[in-house]
N, C-alpha and C positions, 0 to 999 in steps of 0.2 A: 441921888446920893443915898437916900434911905434904903433903896432896893440892894445897892451893893453893900452897904453895912450889913444888912439882913443876909446876904449871901455869905459874908465872911463869918458870921455867926453860926449859921446853919449848916454849911457845906462841911462834909466829913472828908478830911484830908489825912494821908499818911503822917505819921508822927516825924518823919525826917524832913517834911516840907514845913518852912517857917511860916506861920500864920500871921498875917498883918494884924494890927490892932483893930478890935471890933468897931471902934468909933472913927475909922478912917476918914479923912477929909475934914475932920475937925481939929481945932487946935489942941485940944485934949489928948489927941492921938499922938502928937509929936511928929518927929520927922520918920520917914520910912528908910529902912535899910535896903541894900540891893535885893536881898532875899525876899523881902516883903514885896517889892515892887515886881519881881518875877512871879511871885504866886498870885499877886493881885491881878495882873495882866494876862497870866496864862490860864488861870482857874476860875477865879471868882467873878471877875468883870464879864467874861463871855457867858458864864452861867446867868448873871444877873441881866445880861442884855437879852439873851434868849428868852428869859421869863417875861421881860417887858414887850417882846415883839409879839 
């Protein structure tokens, strides 16, 4: 979870893509909107998993 949060903070994405909350996965981040889920699973999560592999 910490690696995903780090990827959300550090990955540079275009301004038209909605960035998920930096503390994704915690209660403080709240609920994610559809754009946040899409960015998380298509950009941030793959990069975080590659770095863990």
